[in-house]
BALONU-88166 format. One record per residue (C-alpha): z, y, x. Coordinates in steps of 0.2 Angstrom, whole numbers, plus 2048, in hexadecimal, padded with zeros to 3 digits. Last residue first. Layout:
! BALONU-88166
ZYX ...
END
This chain:
! BALONU-88166
9416C9610 9436BF600 9426B060B 9536B3614 95B6B8605 9576A45FD 95D69E60E 96D6A860D 9706A05FB 96E6905FF 97D69260B 97A68E61D 98A687626 98F68B635 994681646 99C68A653 99668D665 99269D665 987699654 982688652 978686641 97B67B632 970677623 96067662A 95166E622 94A67C61B 94A687628 943678633 932675628 93068A626 93068B63A 92467D63C 91968562F 917694639 91768B64A 909682641 90069363C 90369C64D 8F968E656 8EC68D647 8E96A0648 8E269D65B 8D968E656 8CF69B648 8BF68D647 8C467A644 8C466E652 8B8660652 8C064F652 8C0640662 8C6631658 8D763065A 8DD62A648 8E863C646 8DD64763B 8D963A62E 8CC634621 8C962562D 8B662862D 8B763A627 8C163D634 8C765062E 8C365E637 8CF664645 8DF66F644 8E6666635 8F666563A 8FF65563D 90F65964A 914651659 903652663 8FC66165A 90D66B65F 90B669670 91D66A67A 91F65967C 90F658682 912653694 90B640692 91C63A694 924645687 91564067D 91962D67E 92C63067F 92F63B66D 920631665 929621668 938624662 93861F64F 92C61364F 935609660 94660C655 93E604644 9375F464F 9485F3657 9515F4647 9455E6640 9475DC64F 95A5DD650 95D5DC63D 9505CC63A 9565C264B 96B5C6648 96B5C3635 9625B2635 96A5AF645 97B5B163D 9775A962D 971597634 98159863E 98C59B62F 985590622 98F592613 9895A160C 97659D613 96D5A1603 9755B05FC 97C5BA60B 96B5B6615 9605BB604 96B5CB605 96B5D1617 9585CC617 9565D860A 9635E6613 9595E5624 9495DD628 9405DE619 9465EE612 9475F7623 9365F2628 92F5FA619 93960861C 93360B62E 922609629 92361661D 92C623628 91E620636 91762F62D 928639632 924634646 91663F644 91D64E63D 91765562E 90A66362B 8FD655622 8FF646617 8F7637614 90562A61C 914634613 90D62D605 91661C60A 92662560C 92562C5FB 92361B5F2 9306115FE 93B61E5FA 9446165EC 9436035F3 94B60B603 95A6105F8 95C6005EE 95D5F45FD 969600606 9745FE5F3 9705EC5F6 9775EB608 9875F3603 98B5E75F5 9885D9603 9925E160E 9A05E4600 9A05D1600 9A05CD611 9AF5D9613 9BA5C860D 9B75C061C 9B45AE61D 9BB5A462D 9B2594630 9B358162D 9A7576632 9A0568624 98F56B628 98C575616 99A58261F 9AF57F61A 9B758E616 9C459561D 9CC5A5614 9DE5A3616 9DF592623 9EF59962A 9F859D61B A065AA61C A005B262A 9EE5B2624 9F45BA614 9FB5C861E 9EC5CA62A 9E05CA61B 9E95DA613 9EA5E4621 9D85E0625 9D25E4614 9DA5F5614 9D35F9625 9C35F461E 9C45FE60D 9C860C619 9BB60D625 9AD608616 9B361660C 9B2623619 9A161C61F 99C61F60B 9A262F60B 99A63861B 98962F614 989635604 98E647609 980646615 971641608 97B64D5FA 97965D608 96665760B 9636555FA 96A6685F6 95E66F604 94E664601 9506695ED 95367C5F1 94667C5FD 9386765F2 93F6805E2 93D68E5EE 92B68A5F3 9266885E0 92C69A5DF 9236A05ED 91069E5EA 90A6905E0 8FA6945E5 8F96885F2 90767F5FE 8FD68760D 8F5696608 90669A5FF 90E695610 9046A161A 9096B160E 91A6AB610 9196AE622 9286A862B 92D6B163B 9236AF64B 92A6A7658 9306AB669 93D69D669 9486A7674 9436B966C 9436B165C 9546AB65F 95B6BB665 9556C4658 95B6B864B 96F6B7652 96D6CB654 9676CD642 9756C063B 9826CB643 97D6DB63C 98A6D962F 9976D463A 99C6C1636 9AA6BA62B 9A36AA62B 9AC6A561C 9A06AE611 9936A1615 9866A5623 9746AC623 9796BD620 96B6C761A 9636D761E 95A6D362E 9526C2627 9456B862F 94E6A7632 94669B63E 95168C63F 95E68964F 958678659 95A684669 96D686666 970698667 9786A4675 9796B5670 9766C667B 9656CC673 96E6DB66C 9626E465F 9556EF663 9486E1666 9476DC655 93A6E764D 9306E565E 9326D2659 92E6D3648 91E6CC647 9156C9636 9086BC638 8FB6C162B 8EF6B2625 8DF6B9621 8D56B0630 8DB6A062A 8D16A561A 8DD6A460A 8CD6A55FB 8D06905FC 8C5685605 8D367F611 8DD67F601 8D366F5FA 8D366660B 8E766860D 8E76635FA 8DE6535FE 8E564E612 8F764D606 90265D60C 91465A614 92466560E 92A65C5FF 92564A605 92864C619 938654616 93D648607 939638613 94263F624 95064161A 94F630613 94D629625 95B63162E 96762D61F 96161B620 96461A633 974622632 979613621 97460562D 97C60A63C 98D60D633 98B5FD62A 98A5F4639 9985FD643 9A25F9634 99F5E9630 9A05E3642 9AF5EB645 9B65E5636 9B35D3638 9BA5D4649 9C75D9642 9CB5CE635 9C85BD63F 9BA5B3644 9AC5BD647 99D5B664C 9925C8649 99E5D1654 9935D3662 9855D7656 9905E664F 98B5EF65F 9785EE659 97B5F664A 986604654 97860765F 96A60A654 975616649 97A61F659 96662165C 96562864C 97063564D 96963A65F 95863C657 95F646649 96A651656 95A655660 95165C650 93F65764F 93C66A654 946668664 94265866A 92E65A668 93166C66D 93766667E 94866E681 95065D67D 94765468D 95764E696 96164C687 95263F680 95463568E 96363468F 96462D67C 955622682 95F61A691 96C617683 96160E679 95C603687 96C60068B 96E5FA67A 9615EC67B 9685E668B 97A5E7684 9735DA676 96B5CD680 9775C768D 98A5C7683 97E5C4675 9795B267B 98D5AF67E 9915B366D 9845A9666 988598672 99B59D66C 99759965B 9A358B659 9A6586648 9B757F643 9BC56E643 9CB56A637 9D955C63B 9DF55162E 9D1541633 9DC536634 9D8533646 9D554264C 9C254E645 9BE556635 9B0562631 9A355562D 9AB546626 9B853B630 9B3526634 9BD51962E 9B6508632 9B74F9628 9BD4E9631 9CE4EA62A 9CB4EE617 9BD4E0618 9AF4E160B 9A74D160A 9984C9601 98B4D660B 9884E3616 9984DF622 9A14EE62C 99E4FA61E 9A350D624 9B2516619 9AE52961A 9BD53661E 9C2546619 9C4544606 9C8531605 9D4531612 9D652161D 9E751E620 9E6512613 9DC50661B 9C8505618 9BE4FF608 9AB4FF606 9A35035F9 99D4F45EE 98D4F25E6 9894E45D9 97C4D85D7 97C4CB5C9 97C4B95CF 9894B55C2 9944C15CE 98C4C75DF 9914D55EB 9864DE5F7 9904EC601 98D4FF603 98A507612 97850960F 9735095FC 9754F85F1 9654F45E7 95D4FD5D9 95E4FD5C8 9515075C0 95750D5AD 9495145A3 94D521594 940522587 942534580 951538576 950541566 95C53455D 95B53754B 96A536543 96852E530 97952B526 981519525 98E51F535 997512540 98C50E54D 97D517552 97450D55F 96B513573 95E504579 95A50A58B 94B502594 94D4F85A3 9454F65B5 94D4E95C0 9584E75CF 9654DA5CD 9714E25BF 9834E85BD 9804F95B1 9905045B3 9925135A5 9A451C5A9 99E52E5A3 997528594 99A539589 99753B578 99754D574 997556565 9A855C563 9AE54B568 99F53D565 9A552D568 99E523578 99A51057B 99250958A 9A0509596 99B4F959D 98A4F05A0 9884DF5A6 9764D85A8 96A4C85A8 95E4CA59A 95C4BE592 9604C2580 9504CE582 9444C057F 9334C5582 9374D0592 92B4DF598 9324EA58B 9454E8594 9524EC58B 9634F458F 9724F9582 97A50957F 98850B56F 98951B568 99851E55E 99A52754D 9AC52754A 9B0538550 9A753F542 9B5547538 9BD54B549 9C555B542 9BB567550 9AC55B54D 9A256A557 991564551 98656D55D 97A578554 968575552 96A57953F 96656953A 976563541 97855E555 98054F55D 980550572 97F54257C 98554158E 98153559B 98C5305AB 9875235B8 9915185BE 98950D5CD 98C4F95CB 9794F65D0 9715055D8 9685135CD 95A51C5C9 9595205B6 9495265B0 9435335A5 93553B5B1 9465435BA 9535405B0 95D54D5A6 96D54B59E 97055358F 969544586 96754B573 96D544561 96854A552 96D54F540 97E54E53E 98155452B 98056752B 987577532 98958D52E 994597535 9A058C542 9AD59654A 9BB58F54F 9CC593548 9CF582540 9BB58253A 9B5594539 9AB5A1530 9AC5B153B 99A5B4538 98B5B552E 9855C5526 9755C251D 9615C6522 95F5B552C 9675A8521 9575A5517 95F598509 96458750D 95E577505 94D57650A 94E57951D 95F57251C 959561517 96A55B51C 97E55D518 97D56D512 98D579517 98E58C519 99C59751E 9A858C527 99D57E527 9A456D52D 9B656552B 9C556F522 9B857E520 9BB592521 9B55A051B 9B85B1526 9A65B6521 9965B3517 9905C8514 9805C6509 9725D450B 9645C950A 95F5B9500 9515B54F7 9535A34F2 9445974F5 94D58D503 9595894F6 94C57B4EE 95556B4F2 9665714EE 9725684F7 97D5784FC 98F57A500 99158E502 9A2595506 9AD58B510 99F57E511 9A656D515 9B7564512 9C756D50D 9BB57B509 9C358E50B 9BD59F506 9C25AE510 9B45B850C 9A25B6500 99A5C84FD 98C5C84F4 97E5D54F6 96F5CA4F1 96C5B74EC 95C5B64E4 9535A64DC 9455AA4D3 93B59B4D3 93C5864D3 93057E4C8 9225854D4 92757D4E3 92356B4D8 93055D4E4 92B5524EE 9315544FF 9435544F6 93F5444EF 94C5454DF 95A5374DE 96A5454E4 96554F4D3 9695624D8 9755694E4 9815794E3 99257E4E8 99958E4EA 9A75984EE 9B358B4FA 9A45804F9 9AA56E4FA 9BD5694F7 9C05784F1 9C758B4F4 9C559C4EE 9CB5AA4F9 9BD5B84F5 9AD5B74ED 9A45C74E8 9975CB4DF 9895D84E2 97C5CB4DE 9795BB4D6 9695B64CE 9645A54CC 95459D4C1 9565894C5 94E5794BC 95456A4C0 96556D4C4 97155A4C4 97E56A4CE 98257B4CE 99557F4D0 99B58E4D0 9AC5954D7 9B65894E3 9A857E4E3 9AD56B4E4 9BB5634DE 9CF5684DC 9C757A4D8 9D158A4DC 9CD59C4D9 9D45A84E2 9C75B74DF 9B75B74D7 9B15C84D4 9A15CD4CA 9925DA4CC 9875CD4C9 9835BB4C1 9725B54BA 96F5A44B5 95F59C4B0 96558A4AE 95B5794AC 96856B4AF 97B56E4B3 98857D4B5 99A57E4B9 9A658B4BB 9B75874C3 9AC57C4CD 9A95684CD 9B155C4C3 9BB54A4CD 9C75534D3 9CF55B4C4 9DA56C4C5 9CF5774C5 9D95854C7 9D759A4C4 9DE5A74CD 9D05B54CA 9BF5B74C0 9BD5C94BD 9AB5CA4B5 9A15D84B7 9915CE4B2 98D5BE4AD 97E5B74A4 9775A64A2 96A59F499 96C58D498 96157D496 96656C491 97857048E 98856B498 98F57E49D 9A057D4A4 9AC58B4A5 9BD58A4AC 9B85794B4 9C35694B3 9D45654AD 9D85784AD 9E35854B5 9DF5984AE 9E75A64B8 9D85B44B4 9C95B44AB 9C45C64A8 9B65CC49E 9A95DC4A1 99B5CF49C 9995BC498 9885B8491 9855A648A 9735A1485 97258E480 96658147C 96956F47A 97A56B476 98B56F481 99357E487 9A557E48D 9B458E48E 9C5588496 9BE57849C 9C7568497 9DC566498 9DD578495 9EA58449D 9EB597499 9F55A64A2 9E75B14A0 9D55B5496 9CE5C5494 9BC5C448B 9B65D648C 9A45D0486 9A15BF481 98F5BA478 98D5A7473 97B5A646E 971596467 961594470 95458D466 94F57A464 96157445B 96C566465 97C56B45D 97E57C467 98D57946B 99A585471 9AD57F474 9BA58D478 9CC58A47C 9C6577482 9C7567482 9C1558488 9C455749B 9D554E496 9D854C483 9E055947C 9ED566484 9E5576482 9F1584486 9EE596485 9FA5A348C 9EF5B1489 9DE5B4481 9D85C547F 9C75C8475 9BD5D9478 9AD5D3470 9A95C046B 9985BD462 9965AC45D 9855A4457 98459244D 98157F451 99357C453 9A058945A 9B158345D 9C258F463 9D1586466 9C557546C 9C8563470 9D8564466 9E956246C 9ED57446A 9FA582470 9F859646E A015A3476 9F75B0472 9E65B146B 9E05C446B 9D35CB461 9CA5DE464 9BA5D745B 9B45C6457 9A35C044F 9A35AF449 9955A3442 99A594439 99958243D 9A757E448 9B858343E 9C558A442 9D558D44C 9D457E454 9DC56C452 9EE565455 9F3577456 A0458145B A00593458 A0B5A0460 9FE5AF45B 9EE5B3455 9EB5C5455 9DD5CF44C 9D35E0450 9C45D8447 9BF5C8442 9AC5C843B 9AC5B7434 99C5AE42C 99B59D424 99158C424 9A2583423 9B358D41F 9C2585428 9CB59542D 9DE597435 9E358443B 9D557B43C 9D8568438 9E055A442 9F155A43B A0155E440 A00572440 A0957F445 A04592441 A1259F44A A045AF446 9F65B543F 9F65C6440 9E95D2438 9E25E343A 9D25DC436 9C95CD42D 9B75CD425 9B35BB41F 9A45B7417 9A25A640E 99759640D 9A858B40F 9B858640A 9C9589414 9D6597418 9E859541F 9EF584426 A01584425 A0C593426 A1859A431 A105AC435 A005B642A 9FE5C742B 9F45D3424 9EC5E3428 9DB5DF420 9D45CE41A 9C45CF411 9BB5BE409 9AA5C5404 99B5BE3F9 98C5C3400 98C5B1407 98B5A83F8 98E5973F7 9A159A3F4 9B25933F8 9C15993FB 9CF58C3FE 9DF597402 9F058F408 9E8580412 9EF570415 9F056B402 A01566405 A06577406 A0E583411 A1459540F A2059C41C A195AD41E A0B5B5416 A0C5C8417 A005D440E 9F75E6415 9E75E140C 9E15CF406 9D15D23FC 9C75C23F5 9B75C13EE 9B85B23E5 9A95A73E2 9B45963E1 9C75973E2 9D758F3E6 9E559B3EB 9F55943F1 9EF5833F5 9F35733ED 9F45633F2 A075613ED A155633FA A155763F6 A2057F401 A205933FF A2D59D407 A205AD407 A135B83FF A155CB402 A0C5D73FC A025E83FF 9F15E23F6 9EC5D33F0 9D95D53E9 9D25C93E0 9BF5CB3D9 9B75BC3CE 9A85B03CF 9AC5A03C6 9B75913CA 9C859B3CB 9DA5993CF 9E85A13D6 9F95A23DA 9FF58E3DC 9ED5863DC 9E45763D5 9F25703C8 9E95643BD 9F35553C6 A0455B3BF A1155C3CE A1156E3D0 A185723E1 A235813E4 A1F5943E4 A2E5983ED A2A5AA3F0 A1C5B83E9 A1E5CA3EC A115D63E4 A0C5E73ED 9FE5E63E4 9F35D93DC 9E45DD3D6 9D65D13CA 9C65D43C7 9BE5C73B9 9AD5CC3B5 9A35CC3C7 9935D53CC 98E5D23DE 9835C43DB 9775CD3CF 9735C23C1 9825C33B4 97C5BB3A4 9875AC3A2 9975B03AA 9A35A23A3 9B55A33A6 9C559C3AB 9D35A43B6 9E45993B8 9F25A23BC A045A03C5 A0158C3C9 A105823C3 A225843C9 A2A5953CA A3759A3D5 A305AB3D9 A225B53D5 A245CA3D6 A1A5D83CF A185E83D7 A095ED3CE 9FE5DB3C7 9EE5E23C0 9E25D73B7 9D05DF3B1 9CD5E93C1 9C25F63BE 9AE5F33C2 9AB5F33AF 99E5EE3A2 9995DE3AB 98D5D43A2 9905C2398 9A25C039A 9AB5B3394 9BE5B439A 9CA5AA39A 9DE5AE3A4 9EC5A13A3 9FB5A93A8 A0C5A03AC A0858F3AD A185863AD A2A5843B5 A315953B3 A3D59C3C1 A365AC3C1 A285B63BC A2D5CA3C1 A245D93BB A235EA3C2 A135EF3BA A095E03B2 9F85E73AA 9EB5DD3A1 9DB5E939F 9CC5E9394 9B85EA396 9B65D839E 9AE5CF38F 9B05C1384 9C45BF387 9D25B3387 9E25B838E 9F15AC390 A045AF393 A115A3395 A07593397 A0358338E 9F157D38E 9F6569391 A06561390 A0955439D A1A55C3A3 A1F55C38F A2F565390 A28575392 A3058439C A3159639D A415993A6 A3C5AA3AA A315BB3A7 A395CC3AB A315DB3A5 A305EB3AC A1E5ED3A6 A125E439C A025EE398 9F35E838E 9E65F538D 9D55F6384 9C35FC384 9BB5F4375 9AF5E4375 9B85DB368 9BE5CA370 9CE5CE377 9DB5C0372 9EB5C137A 9F45B037A A085B337D A145A437E A235A5373 A2B594373 A29589383 A3C588386 A46588397 A50597390 A405A038E A495B1393 A3F5C0394 A495CB39E A495DE39E A455E73AF A505F53B8 A436023AF A475FB39D A395F0397 A275F4391 A1B5EA388 A0C5F5385 9FD5F3377 9ED5FB378 9E35F936B 9D65E9363 9E15DB369 9E05CA361 9F15C4363 9F65B2361 A0A5AD366 A0C59C369 A1B592368 A1F59A358 A3159D351 A355A7361 A485A9363 A4759F375 A415B237A A535B437D A505C8382 A5B5D038F A5E5E1397 A5B5EB386 A4F5F8386 A3F5ED383 A335F937C A245F5373 A14601374 A08601368 9F760B36E 9E8613363 9D8615366 9D3607359 9E360534E 9EF5F5351 9FD5F7344 9FC5E633B 9F95DA348 A065E1354 A125E3347 A105D0343 A115CC355 A205D635A A295D0349 A305C1352 A3B5C735E A405D5354 A455C8346 A4E5BD353 A595C935C A575D236C A515E3367 A415E9367 A3C5FD366 A2A601360 A1F610366 A0F61335C A0161D367 9F3629362 9FB63735E 9EE64635E 9F165136E 9F866336A A06661376 A0565137C A1764F383 A24657377 A1965E368 A1264B369 A21642369 A2A64C35D A1A64C350 A1D639355 A2D636351 A2963F33F A1D63433D A2962433B A3161B34A A3360A346 A445FF34A A435EF34D 
END
């Protein structure tokens, strides 16, 4: 050894510390016995307070076996450093125990011991059972020191390396007492270090004397220690201490002894950015960290564990784990794989558990866990739970689980098992942001058991999960469950005996909202939700989608309570707050019942249900949308405020249904008595209904085994077995809800029986809502043969020879009883058939009707023709002229046409049918047109009696009416014109009366008007007088009336012409069509009357029926106006009769034709007589009312007397009859001279309003509305 004297210190001072006082002594040690053995003496002799001793080992190798002493004990009072060369100096103990170092730090001084760049190897003790042998040891009674290892290596040693003993009364520093920087430990046996100490006076639990920090260290091949007292490979302590391992690697450890890597109590442990890989120990856990102080923390940050045995064990600890990885752990023992620490708290953040193959779960259950941003990937476990929680709260946030396989015992293994441990208060499992995908479990994925549980699942996704049982199962006595924003898709419950993919039981408070359940499958009931054995339920299901889910029963929801409950005696107050709103159930499927919902829950009717869409769901047997077996008034919510549509069973609509509930007899009998002849067939139809009163349309024939069997009883017979009857065809089955007994026959002597109905092959109750049906067996009827079998009467119909057709002939019995002789029975043709084989039709013979009409009808038509001649002869009479010659003639031709149609009333071919149809409808439409026109003119131009009386007392006295006579003014015009006497009076010498197409000279109209006035000798239309008649409304209202009348007449004439053209065209087309069909088929349109006779039926009859309906509606529309005309004046008397003719027309015309068509459609003879009698008499009465004034007044020489045919108030009103025309002798009004002029004035206005055509010089001219208005403006 070479000692540097004070000169070297001076140099060192000048070069390095400048003016710093020299506190360091440095010694260079060589690899020889003297230097090595003198180190300890030098230290003892040169230690000075506040001075540092440095021993430099510059050589590469030192043989530490040269030590003479086994133990070198140093009482350290100053800083001491042992420094090797930069590449590492080897201290080789050559498999000997000599040269151990024992540092004693008893003086309370701040000192540091530094060992740097040293490689300790081959330290060995031959005596395996020697205790207290170590490579380096320290003893202190305080913590005011540092022992630092920098860049040191411990390798190939076979003995305890470091023994650190501290007796500390109080903490003097928070800095680490033991520091390992960049150190390596490999190929060492026995434990690396042992921590001992007693900390007497430390009160605060967060104060620690022994603090160790290991940074950037490497640990490898720490083999097992065969000595019993060895309790850890790396670190062991039973007192409060702190250990930090940072930026380090621990790998390739395979300890076959039962010792962990670290085994401590009361340790604050920090593992930062450290990788632990390929580490195994028969202790089962790498770290045993045990403490009874929750405040003491175990921190794992940024570290990786891979290919290891189980990792952490202990109890009563607090874990903070973040940014770490736990990969590739395979265990064959049933112990928690990562954390086995009871009564502890775990805060796990941003951590991943991946590729674990376990017999048990990840952690011990009796601790509290908080998970945030944690991933579980590719994990397989054979335990009952991967994540097991017992009696503690648990909180998961943003947890992802992917490819999880829970392959424990069937239905008894889960990914999450939460057990509240029968604690009386609620234990919480709160899950936010859970994402589980592509996982499998032999039991539920998430399962809760115990007493009281509060479970929340929000903002989560559970997709592609296959379990042997529900995905989520709750088996707690009481559950508060909240689920929102959950996407639950493509999951499968593969257990046929387990209900639902989410399963609830017992006392429930369930809230599910804003969630989606799509394409989930339950091999049992309840494709998504299964709520069963319910003791109490608060349910809120809102804004949730159930799409394409599938189950055996209840494609989306299956709900039931205890079947043993008495449904009628349940306390309604226990069941409350059930809300089902704004949900969508679409395209769900049930193999059997309830495509969307299956309910046996006895208080479902209390639910507040609205705005739910239940559509396009399917079921295999019953209830495409909703199904409840029975008690639907209790087990189904109110369906009225929901949309339930297009739900099907095998493509047939079946929105909601129940089991069969009751049976009705469709066949109705008077007094509930069936009167049949013995042996006669009876047809009975029974219908099966569900509790929704829907027919059970059993498309799948599920209920086809239900049969009805009918028997007979006699309420007066004591022994029912003595009843003597035979019954056949008395058993039927239900097909599509119908049970039909079409061949029921009862053979019996005349007797009164009671029908007894029995339901067979069905165990549930089905009510028979059928009155007591009596069956009265009657004797044989006429033409039946009485036969007997076993003294029971039965009836046979007579049988004739084979040439007797069944459909056109009747077989008549020759004998009345005992014999049915085919040779003697008589074949008699049915009505409508004749000849020997009854194969020739008998056509109706209407010649008698035709003969009668050929006699009567010409006489009637002749009377009409005589009337026409009479009118033509008296056409110059004012009554004819003013009423309208053309109108009278047209009406007469209509009557003649109608009566002419009677010649073809018995038509037998298309042509005669067409002629009858054309003449009849031309006549009816013509008469109708005249009636409508007269009604409109009278209604709008006439004045009611009351109005007339009022006007007569107005300020416009008759004496003041100014009649403007323009005769003198117009005499200057040419009078050589011919004009129809029926032309209207138009008063204008300025404006053309014709349309522009007339193209007459500007003076032609004045000439026409002058000639017309001279010939008629009538005054012009006095507007002042008209204002007096119609009241103070003046010219404006008169013009409105004129316009309405003008355009109404145009419309009526136009419709009349078009209608008759259409009728003509349609008739011609039909004749051509029918004749073509008759050529191909001689029986075309040949029908059989009710009496059996055959008759030709014309297609036009349908059109005739339609036209009569139209006529009837028109008559009804004008009847009110026509009745009012009875109280009008200033109208033609014949117009008053319009009300009578309208009523007659309705009753005897269209109405009787419509009734005739409906009632006597197949009674040709009755049809003809009814039509002819009513139509002929009715229209004859109409003709009489229409024509009698004309005939009467002309014969009485009053044809030119206005007061005879026009109702004008020139006499005072009859007080008795309130009429001017009642026939009583009435006193004339004053100013009679003026009245004659006024009546002419009004008739002129009447004609002026009604005319639309005028005959001018032999040509028909059309009058426009414009010209009429110009005329009034004069």
